[in-house]
C-alpha positions as MATLAB code, in Angstrom:
seq = 'MADSSFDVVSKVDRQEVANALTQAQKEIAQRYDFKGVGASLEFSGDDIVMKANSEDRCRAVLDVFQTKLVKRNVSLKALSLSNDGTPRASGKEYRLDASLQQGISQDNAKKVAKLIRDEGPKTVKTQIMGDELRVTSKSRDDLQAVQRLLRDADLDFAVQFTNYR';
ca = [
      -6.969   -4.586   26.516;
      -7.003   -4.319   22.711;
      -3.822   -4.154   20.662;
      -2.612   -0.768   19.431;
      -1.239   -0.447   15.917;
       0.071    1.850   13.205;
       0.975    1.506    9.531;
       4.384    2.228    8.024;
       3.866    3.702    4.553;
       5.897    5.508    1.907;
       3.626    8.024    0.229;
       4.259   11.392   -1.369;
       1.763   14.244   -1.377;
       1.523   14.970   -5.116;
       0.064   18.416   -4.456;
       3.146   19.400   -2.455;
       5.373   18.090   -5.276;
       3.343   20.076   -7.830;
       3.663   23.209   -5.686;
       7.428   22.704   -5.347;
       7.678   22.204   -9.119;
       5.754   25.437   -9.771;
       7.969   27.367   -7.355;
      11.106   25.929   -8.976;
       9.801   26.871  -12.452;
       9.261   30.468  -11.292;
      12.750   30.660   -9.800;
      14.335   29.202  -12.951;
      12.465   31.750  -15.098;
      13.710   34.654  -12.943;
      17.301   33.705  -12.111;
      20.045   35.411  -14.094;
      22.243   32.309  -14.427;
      19.398   30.422  -16.147;
      18.719   33.098  -18.802;
      19.256   31.814  -22.341;
      20.295   28.259  -21.382;
      16.954   26.612  -22.186;
      16.517   25.457  -18.600;
      13.096   23.989  -17.843;
      11.356   21.706  -15.405;
       8.030   19.969  -16.054;
       5.795   17.004  -15.333;
       5.693   14.338  -18.032;
       2.986   11.945  -16.894;
       4.215   10.590  -13.552;
       7.823   11.608  -14.223;
       9.564   14.950  -13.828;
      11.793   16.090  -16.703;
      14.611   18.613  -16.273;
      16.228   20.125  -19.378;
      19.113   22.528  -20.022;
      21.844   23.100  -22.609;
      24.659   21.763  -20.390;
      25.145   19.078  -17.763;
      25.952   21.612  -15.061;
      22.829   23.679  -15.748;
      20.715   20.498  -15.681;
      22.164   19.614  -12.273;
      21.485   23.190  -11.115;
      17.812   22.804  -12.140;
      17.705   19.588  -10.088;
      19.261   21.416   -7.127;
      16.635   24.182   -7.289;
      13.840   21.579   -7.439;
      15.280   19.584   -4.519;
      15.555   22.779   -2.452;
      11.880   23.520   -3.045;
      10.921   19.930   -2.141;
      12.799   20.162    1.163;
      11.084   23.461    2.010;
       7.724   21.735    1.482;
       8.673   18.782    3.748;
       8.843   16.225    0.924;
      11.607   13.685    1.502;
      14.278   13.545   -1.199;
      14.331    9.753   -0.787;
      10.988    9.709   -2.628;
      12.678   11.168   -5.729;
      14.296    8.491   -7.902;
      16.711    9.804  -10.546;
      17.432    7.993  -13.811;
      21.036    7.230  -14.844;
      22.213    7.694  -11.242;
      21.580   11.434  -11.517;
      23.717   11.926  -14.625;
      22.051   14.077  -17.301;
      21.977   12.448  -20.722;
      22.497   14.254  -24.006;
      19.377   14.468  -26.163;
      20.119   16.450  -29.304;
      21.336   19.922  -28.321;
      20.087   19.664  -24.752;
      20.706   17.574  -21.683;
      17.820   15.817  -19.946;
      17.421   14.361  -16.514;
      14.367   12.281  -15.618;
      13.115   11.688  -12.106;
      10.160    9.706  -10.792;
       8.324    9.639   -7.485;
       8.431    6.410   -5.499;
       5.140    5.458   -3.898;
       4.622    2.520   -1.567;
       7.024    0.086    0.052;
       8.242   -2.797   -2.110;
       8.012   -6.356   -0.770;
      11.800   -6.566   -0.331;
      11.954   -3.287    1.600;
       8.958   -4.324    3.735;
      10.752   -7.558    4.623;
      13.903   -5.611    5.556;
      11.906   -3.261    7.800;
      10.067   -6.186    9.431;
      13.410   -7.916   10.092;
      14.847   -4.684   11.533;
      11.873   -4.350   13.890;
      12.106   -8.031   14.884;
      15.853   -7.830   15.563;
      16.220   -4.411   17.202;
      12.728   -3.458   18.361;
      10.798   -4.468   21.479;
       9.935   -8.167   21.631;
       6.178   -7.601   22.118;
       5.837   -5.972   18.683;
       4.392   -7.899   15.716;
       4.606   -6.896   12.038;
       2.415   -7.788    9.101;
       3.019   -6.899    5.434;
      -0.168   -5.651    3.780;
       0.410   -4.849    0.107;
       2.628   -1.774   -0.087;
       2.480   -0.978    3.639;
       3.512   -2.602    6.893;
       1.263   -2.884    9.965;
       2.935   -2.873   13.369;
       0.908   -4.026   16.401;
       1.587   -4.305   20.120;
      -0.268   -4.183   23.425;
       1.951   -1.309   24.605;
       1.815    2.117   22.934;
       5.260    2.843   24.360;
       6.663   -0.068   22.348;
       5.032    1.318   19.190;
       6.607    4.708   19.811;
       9.978    2.994   20.303;
       9.528    1.309   16.903;
       8.730    4.683   15.312;
      11.921    6.141   16.818;
      13.877    3.129   15.570;
      12.574    3.551   12.015;
      13.179    7.324   11.998;
      16.779    6.792   13.117;
      17.418    3.911   10.684;
      19.012    4.851    7.358;
      16.403    3.398    4.999;
      16.479    3.739    1.195;
      12.960    5.176    1.110;
      10.875    7.764    2.916;
       8.654    6.484    5.736;
       5.532    7.934    7.300;
       3.330    6.554   10.042;
      -0.454    6.438    9.613;
      -3.507    4.939   11.362;
      -2.000    5.211   14.847;
      -4.628    3.761   17.196;
];
């Protein structure tokens, strides 16, 4: 019997992020508490820039954007904030930059592989392939146990499972 496998990846659907950004922009334009504070939200290359005339308003823009991301099933772990989420003063406005994390770093892949080796079924093998991790086993039940283990683990990044065969 051939081995079954799946890949552990950390990818973000950019179209869903763009849709969430558009929805957040519409809400910011319509909400009364954002009138006249210069609040905006936009893509700047691969980064997302939030602007407002006060720190609190900048955090409120971030909150609106995060709410829209959650409604579109995009994990907030994929959003990496600069300055630990503290808006920085830039002239008369405050700015907060965020970027989307794609892929699993080598260090995180090693941590996940160690977690699977230590706590997962013993018949499971892992292999790091670039920015993803392949998990193989003869038993599909063991693979599903690994998926449950990774969903329940508190990882620093979003995980998805692809190529399940």
